[in-house]
LODO-998416 format. One record per residue (C-alpha): residue in three letters; x, y, z. Coordinates in pm, whole numbers. Each point is the difference from the previous one (the first is absolute). Layout:
N
<r><r>ALA</r><px>X</px><py>Y</py><pz>Z</pz></r>
...
# end
This chain:
216
<r><r>MET</r><px>-1</px><py>12</py><pz>-3</pz></r>
<r><r>LYS</r><px>272</px><py>221</py><pz>95</pz></r>
<r><r>ARG</r><px>180</px><py>-77</py><pz>-336</pz></r>
<r><r>LEU</r><px>-309</px><py>94</py><pz>-193</pz></r>
<r><r>ILE</r><px>-41</px><py>316</py><pz>210</pz></r>
<r><r>LEU</r><px>356</px><py>98</py><pz>-98</pz></r>
<r><r>PHE</r><px>-49</px><py>-89</py><pz>-370</pz></r>
<r><r>LEU</r><px>-320</px><py>233</py><pz>-13</pz></r>
<r><r>LEU</r><px>187</px><py>262</py><pz>158</pz></r>
<r><r>LEU</r><px>304</px><py>-14</py><pz>-242</pz></r>
<r><r>PHE</r><px>-229</px><py>-10</py><pz>-293</pz></r>
<r><r>SER</r><px>-186</px><py>322</py><pz>112</pz></r>
<r><r>PHE</r><px>346</px><py>174</py><pz>35</pz></r>
<r><r>ILE</r><px>120</px><py>-94</py><pz>-354</pz></r>
<r><r>THR</r><px>-331</px><py>95</py><pz>-153</pz></r>
<r><r>ALA</r><px>-16</px><py>340</py><pz>172</pz></r>
<r><r>CYS</r><px>366</px><py>82</py><pz>-106</pz></r>
<r><r>THR</r><px>-79</px><py>-108</py><pz>-366</pz></r>
<r><r>SER</r><px>-302</px><py>252</py><pz>14</pz></r>
<r><r>ASP</r><px>195</px><py>281</py><pz>133</pz></r>
<r><r>LYS</r><px>269</px><py>-43</py><pz>-280</pz></r>
<r><r>LYS</r><px>-283</px><py>3</py><pz>-267</pz></r>
<r><r>ASP</r><px>-151</px><py>313</py><pz>163</pz></r>
<r><r>ASN</r><px>345</px><py>166</py><pz>15</pz></r>
<r><r>LYS</r><px>33</px><py>-83</py><pz>-386</pz></r>
<r><r>ILE</r><px>-330</px><py>158</py><pz>-87</pz></r>
<r><r>GLU</r><px>100</px><py>310</py><pz>202</pz></r>
<r><r>ASP</r><px>323</px><py>47</py><pz>-189</pz></r>
<r><r>SER</r><px>-140</px><py>-87</py><pz>-336</pz></r>
<r><r>ALA</r><px>-272</px><py>306</py><pz>91</pz></r>
<r><r>VAL</r><px>272</px><py>245</py><pz>95</pz></r>
<r><r>ALA</r><px>193</px><py>-92</py><pz>-313</pz></r>
<r><r>ILE</r><px>-300</px><py>73</py><pz>-223</pz></r>
<r><r>THR</r><px>-80</px><py>321</py><pz>177</pz></r>
<r><r>ASP</r><px>382</px><py>92</py><pz>-37</pz></r>
<r><r>THR</r><px>-25</px><py>-65</py><pz>-362</pz></r>
<r><r>VAL</r><px>-323</px><py>218</py><pz>-75</pz></r>
<r><r>LYS</r><px>159</px><py>284</py><pz>177</pz></r>
<r><r>THR</r><px>305</px><py>2</py><pz>-220</pz></r>
<r><r>THR</r><px>-198</px><py>-30</py><pz>-311</pz></r>
<r><r>LEU</r><px>-256</px><py>281</py><pz>85</pz></r>
<r><r>PRO</r><px>57</px><py>343</py><pz>-187</pz></r>
<r><r>LYS</r><px>148</px><py>265</py><pz>238</pz></r>
<r><r>ASP</r><px>-282</px><py>220</py><pz>163</pz></r>
<r><r>ASP</r><px>54</px><py>362</py><pz>-97</pz></r>
<r><r>GLY</r><px>-214</px><py>119</py><pz>310</pz></r>
<r><r>ASP</r><px>-342</px><py>-7</py><pz>-189</pz></r>
<r><r>GLY</r><px>-46</px><py>-334</py><pz>-63</pz></r>
<r><r>LEU</r><px>161</px><py>-12</py><pz>-353</pz></r>
<r><r>SER</r><px>362</px><py>-96</py><pz>-66</pz></r>
<r><r>GLN</r><px>245</px><py>266</py><pz>-98</pz></r>
<r><r>GLN</r><px>-30</px><py>-87</py><pz>-384</pz></r>
<r><r>ASP</r><px>-372</px><py>15</py><pz>19</pz></r>
<r><r>SER</r><px>-3</px><py>324</py><pz>162</pz></r>
<r><r>ILE</r><px>251</px><py>146</py><pz>-248</pz></r>
<r><r>LYS</r><px>-217</px><py>-129</py><pz>-277</pz></r>
<r><r>ALA</r><px>-303</px><py>148</py><pz>140</pz></r>
<r><r>THR</r><px>140</px><py>329</py><pz>37</pz></r>
<r><r>ALA</r><px>152</px><py>-5</py><pz>-345</pz></r>
<r><r>ARG</r><px>-367</px><py>-71</py><pz>-142</pz></r>
<r><r>GLN</r><px>-131</px><py>312</py><pz>186</pz></r>
<r><r>VAL</r><px>269</px><py>197</py><pz>-145</pz></r>
<r><r>LEU</r><px>-74</px><py>-140</py><pz>-361</pz></r>
<r><r>THR</r><px>-353</px><py>66</py><pz>49</pz></r>
<r><r>PHE</r><px>36</px><py>352</py><pz>80</pz></r>
<r><r>LEU</r><px>253</px><py>40</py><pz>-294</pz></r>
<r><r>LYS</r><px>-269</px><py>-137</py><pz>-236</pz></r>
<r><r>GLN</r><px>-258</px><py>238</py><pz>139</pz></r>
<r><r>ASN</r><px>229</px><py>295</py><pz>1</pz></r>
<r><r>ASN</r><px>-108</px><py>44</py><pz>362</pz></r>
<r><r>TYR</r><px>305</px><py>192</py><pz>111</pz></r>
<r><r>ALA</r><px>-133</px><py>106</py><pz>333</pz></r>
<r><r>GLU</r><px>-15</px><py>-361</py><pz>115</pz></r>
<r><r>LEU</r><px>298</px><py>-107</py><pz>-179</pz></r>
<r><r>ILE</r><px>230</px><py>231</py><pz>190</pz></r>
<r><r>LYS</r><px>-119</px><py>-147</py><pz>330</pz></r>
<r><r>TYR</r><px>224</px><py>-296</py><pz>-98</pz></r>
<r><r>PHE</r><px>307</px><py>216</py><pz>-85</pz></r>
<r><r>SER</r><px>295</px><py>-6</py><pz>212</pz></r>
<r><r>ALA</r><px>46</px><py>327</py><pz>200</pz></r>
<r><r>ASP</r><px>351</px><py>27</py><pz>-157</pz></r>
<r><r>GLY</r><px>-149</px><py>-16</py><pz>-343</pz></r>
<r><r>VAL</r><px>-61</px><py>-242</py><pz>-286</pz></r>
<r><r>ARG</r><px>272</px><py>-58</py><pz>-276</pz></r>
<r><r>PHE</r><px>-145</px><py>-12</py><pz>-353</pz></r>
<r><r>VAL</r><px>216</px><py>-211</py><pz>-233</pz></r>
<r><r>PRO</r><px>-86</px><py>-12</py><pz>-372</pz></r>
<r><r>TYR</r><px>232</px><py>-307</py><pz>-88</pz></r>
<r><r>GLY</r><px>142</px><py>-285</py><pz>195</pz></r>
<r><r>PHE</r><px>322</px><py>166</py><pz>100</pz></r>
<r><r>ILE</r><px>-53</px><py>216</py><pz>304</pz></r>
<r><r>ASP</r><px>197</px><py>338</py><pz>-69</pz></r>
<r><r>THR</r><px>-13</px><py>154</py><pz>331</pz></r>
<r><r>ALA</r><px>160</px><py>323</py><pz>-131</pz></r>
<r><r>ASN</r><px>-245</px><py>74</py><pz>-272</pz></r>
<r><r>SER</r><px>-327</px><py>-192</py><pz>92</pz></r>
<r><r>LYS</r><px>-288</px><py>210</py><pz>161</pz></r>
<r><r>LYS</r><px>-63</px><py>-47</py><pz>368</pz></r>
<r><r>LEU</r><px>-328</px><py>162</py><pz>140</pz></r>
<r><r>THR</r><px>-137</px><py>54</py><pz>349</pz></r>
<r><r>PRO</r><px>-373</px><py>-41</py><pz>26</pz></r>
<r><r>GLU</r><px>-37</px><py>371</py><pz>22</pz></r>
<r><r>ASP</r><px>221</px><py>54</py><pz>-323</pz></r>
<r><r>PHE</r><px>-188</px><py>-261</py><pz>-191</pz></r>
<r><r>LEU</r><px>-338</px><py>166</py><pz>81</pz></r>
<r><r>GLU</r><px>126</px><py>343</py><pz>-67</pz></r>
<r><r>SER</r><px>148</px><py>-95</py><pz>-323</pz></r>
<r><r>ILE</r><px>-327</px><py>-122</py><pz>-116</pz></r>
<r><r>ASN</r><px>-201</px><py>282</py><pz>125</pz></r>
<r><r>LYS</r><px>226</px><py>252</py><pz>-158</pz></r>
<r><r>GLN</r><px>44</px><py>-197</py><pz>-322</pz></r>
<r><r>TRP</r><px>381</px><py>10</py><pz>11</pz></r>
<r><r>THR</r><px>214</px><py>-181</py><pz>-256</pz></r>
<r><r>LEU</r><px>272</px><py>-190</py><pz>174</pz></r>
<r><r>THR</r><px>316</px><py>-162</py><pz>-123</pz></r>
<r><r>TRP</r><px>-5</px><py>-364</py><pz>76</pz></r>
<r><r>GLY</r><px>321</px><py>-137</py><pz>-179</pz></r>
<r><r>SER</r><px>76</px><py>-70</py><pz>-356</pz></r>
<r><r>TYR</r><px>-143</px><py>-180</py><pz>-272</pz></r>
<r><r>ASP</r><px>153</px><py>-355</py><pz>-79</pz></r>
<r><r>GLY</r><px>174</px><py>27</py><pz>-350</pz></r>
<r><r>THR</r><px>10</px><py>372</py><pz>-55</pz></r>
<r><r>GLY</r><px>99</px><py>135</py><pz>334</pz></r>
<r><r>ASP</r><px>-249</px><py>289</py><pz>-2</pz></r>
<r><r>PRO</r><px>-127</px><py>113</py><pz>320</pz></r>
<r><r>ILE</r><px>-338</px><py>-114</py><pz>111</pz></r>
<r><r>LYS</r><px>-215</px><py>296</py><pz>45</pz></r>
<r><r>LEU</r><px>-357</px><py>-87</py><pz>101</pz></r>
<r><r>SER</r><px>-253</px><py>100</py><pz>251</pz></r>
<r><r>VAL</r><px>-68</px><py>-243</py><pz>289</pz></r>
<r><r>PRO</r><px>-318</px><py>-160</py><pz>-156</pz></r>
<r><r>ALA</r><px>160</px><py>-26</py><pz>-324</pz></r>
<r><r>TYR</r><px>293</px><py>-185</py><pz>140</pz></r>
<r><r>LEU</r><px>-213</px><py>-226</py><pz>186</pz></r>
<r><r>LYS</r><px>-185</px><py>-93</py><pz>-288</pz></r>
<r><r>LYS</r><px>326</px><py>-78</py><pz>-206</pz></r>
<r><r>PHE</r><px>232</px><py>-128</py><pz>260</pz></r>
<r><r>VAL</r><px>-194</px><py>-142</py><pz>288</pz></r>
<r><r>TYR</r><px>-357</px><py>-104</py><pz>-70</pz></r>
<r><r>ASN</r><px>51</px><py>-42</py><pz>-379</pz></r>
<r><r>ALA</r><px>-177</px><py>-345</py><pz>9</pz></r>
<r><r>ASP</r><px>-275</px><py>-150</py><pz>241</pz></r>
<r><r>TYR</r><px>239</px><py>-140</py><pz>254</pz></r>
<r><r>LEU</r><px>-290</px><py>-101</py><pz>204</pz></r>
<r><r>ALA</r><px>-47</px><py>-280</py><pz>-234</pz></r>
<r><r>ALA</r><px>373</px><py>-72</py><pz>-63</pz></r>
<r><r>GLU</r><px>92</px><py>-316</py><pz>-170</pz></r>
<r><r>ALA</r><px>265</px><py>-84</py><pz>264</pz></r>
<r><r>VAL</r><px>58</px><py>128</py><pz>358</pz></r>
<r><r>GLY</r><px>343</px><py>-29</py><pz>181</pz></r>
<r><r>TYR</r><px>85</px><py>68</py><pz>370</pz></r>
<r><r>ASP</r><px>371</px><py>105</py><pz>43</pz></r>
<r><r>GLN</r><px>46</px><py>-159</py><pz>-347</pz></r>
<r><r>ILE</r><px>125</px><py>143</py><pz>-328</pz></r>
<r><r>ILE</r><px>-240</px><py>-148</py><pz>-273</pz></r>
<r><r>LYS</r><px>147</px><py>170</py><pz>-284</pz></r>
<r><r>GLN</r><px>273</px><py>262</py><pz>-81</pz></r>
<r><r>GLY</r><px>120</px><py>182</py><pz>-302</pz></r>
<r><r>ASN</r><px>346</px><py>81</py><pz>-124</pz></r>
<r><r>SER</r><px>51</px><py>268</py><pz>273</pz></r>
<r><r>LEU</r><px>170</px><py>-93</py><pz>339</pz></r>
<r><r>ASN</r><px>-264</px><py>-106</py><pz>276</pz></r>
<r><r>ASN</r><px>141</px><py>160</py><pz>312</pz></r>
<r><r>LEU</r><px>-321</px><py>-19</py><pz>206</pz></r>
<r><r>LYS</r><px>144</px><py>-223</py><pz>264</pz></r>
<r><r>THR</r><px>316</px><py>224</py><pz>23</pz></r>
<r><r>ILE</r><px>-199</px><py>312</py><pz>55</pz></r>
<r><r>TYR</r><px>-245</px><py>-152</py><pz>232</pz></r>
<r><r>PRO</r><px>180</px><py>-320</py><pz>163</pz></r>
<r><r>ASN</r><px>-248</px><py>0</py><pz>295</pz></r>
<r><r>HIS</r><px>-320</px><py>51</py><pz>-181</pz></r>
<r><r>HIS</r><px>-276</px><py>-214</py><pz>-142</pz></r>
<r><r>PHE</r><px>-154</px><py>47</py><pz>-320</pz></r>
<r><r>ILE</r><px>-275</px><py>-127</py><pz>-219</pz></r>
<r><r>GLU</r><px>32</px><py>-21</py><pz>-389</pz></r>
<r><r>TYR</r><px>-284</px><py>-18</py><pz>-247</pz></r>
<r><r>HIS</r><px>81</px><py>-116</py><pz>-338</pz></r>
<r><r>PHE</r><px>-145</px><py>-36</py><pz>-355</pz></r>
<r><r>SER</r><px>200</px><py>-214</py><pz>-248</pz></r>
<r><r>GLY</r><px>-153</px><py>207</py><pz>-285</pz></r>
<r><r>PHE</r><px>-309</px><py>77</py><pz>-179</pz></r>
<r><r>ASP</r><px>76</px><py>5</py><pz>-376</pz></r>
<r><r>GLN</r><px>103</px><py>-345</py><pz>-121</pz></r>
<r><r>LYS</r><px>176</px><py>172</py><pz>-301</pz></r>
<r><r>LEU</r><px>238</px><py>161</py><pz>217</pz></r>
<r><r>ASP</r><px>120</px><py>-351</py><pz>143</pz></r>
<r><r>GLY</r><px>7</px><py>126</py><pz>368</pz></r>
<r><r>MET</r><px>187</px><py>336</py><pz>-60</pz></r>
<r><r>ASP</r><px>-297</px><py>183</py><pz>141</pz></r>
<r><r>TRP</r><px>19</px><py>-155</py><pz>342</pz></r>
<r><r>THR</r><px>-55</px><py>229</py><pz>303</pz></r>
<r><r>THR</r><px>62</px><py>-18</py><pz>366</pz></r>
<r><r>LEU</r><px>-81</px><py>213</py><pz>305</pz></r>
<r><r>ARG</r><px>193</px><py>-59</py><pz>327</pz></r>
<r><r>LEU</r><px>-137</px><py>142</py><pz>329</pz></r>
<r><r>VAL</r><px>257</px><py>36</py><pz>285</pz></r>
<r><r>PHE</r><px>-97</px><py>29</py><pz>354</pz></r>
<r><r>GLU</r><px>136</px><py>88</py><pz>356</pz></r>
<r><r>LYS</r><px>-172</px><py>-105</py><pz>329</pz></r>
<r><r>ILE</r><px>-54</px><py>284</py><pz>261</pz></r>
<r><r>ASP</r><px>-194</px><py>-73</py><pz>323</pz></r>
<r><r>GLY</r><px>-150</px><py>-320</py><pz>-140</pz></r>
<r><r>GLN</r><px>-111</px><py>160</py><pz>-327</pz></r>
<r><r>TYR</r><px>130</px><py>-36</py><pz>-354</pz></r>
<r><r>PHE</r><px>74</px><py>331</py><pz>-179</pz></r>
<r><r>LEU</r><px>107</px><py>49</py><pz>-379</pz></r>
<r><r>VAL</r><px>345</px><py>108</py><pz>-58</pz></r>
<r><r>ALA</r><px>48</px><py>-48</py><pz>-381</pz></r>
<r><r>LEU</r><px>-205</px><py>-66</py><pz>-316</pz></r>
<r><r>ILE</r><px>216</px><py>-162</py><pz>-253</pz></r>
<r><r>HIS</r><px>-99</px><py>-56</py><pz>-353</pz></r>
<r><r>ASP</r><px>185</px><py>-216</py><pz>-235</pz></r>
<r><r>GLN</r><px>-18</px><py>-113</py><pz>-355</pz></r>
<r><r>TRP</r><px>200</px><py>-112</py><pz>-307</pz></r>
<r><r>THR</r><px>290</px><py>255</py><pz>-33</pz></r>
<r><r>VAL</r><px>264</px><py>85</py><pz>-269</pz></r>
# end
C-alpha cells in the first residue's frame, strides 16, 4: 500500500513539472510573437500615423492648394525661413528663389515679376510672376494623380546633377512623377515634382519645391 501511495505521489509530481514546462513554452512563444509585431509596426509620428504617412498626407495638402491656387492656405505649410523654388533638378542655392510666406503673398498681390534662375539650354533668366512660375515649374501636371510616388526616393532625374541629398541631408521628401504624356516623344516629356520637408514642433513644413524634367 505504501508503495502504491509513493508511486501516485511521484506520478503527480512528474505530471505537474511537465505541465509547468508547457506553460512556460506557451508564455515564451507569446512574448516572442508580441516582440515581432512591435518591431514590424510602422513608427508612430505622434498622431497615430507613421512618419512616412504623415509626410505624404502633408504633401497632398500642399498639392491640393497648389492645384486650387489657394495661396492663403498654401503658405500655412511654408517653413518660417522660407521655401526654395528650383526649376530644374540641380539646386542652385545662389540663383534659385527663396520666399518667406510674407514675401510669397506680397509678390502675388503686387504682381511682381521675379527672377527664378536660368532656362535650361539657353541660359536666359527665368523672369515670371509667382502664378506663372507655379504653372510652369511647380504644378505643371496633375501631381495629385501622379503615375508614381516616391518617399525619400529619386524616381527619375535628367542630365543635370541631383544634389538634393547634399543640400538637404537630414530632410525627408516626396517625389511625384509622370514618365511622359506623348508617345511620340519617347519619354522625353517626363516631369517630376519633389517636395522637401522639415519637422518643427511635431509638424512638417515645406522647405523646397523642386521641379525636374529632361534637360539638355
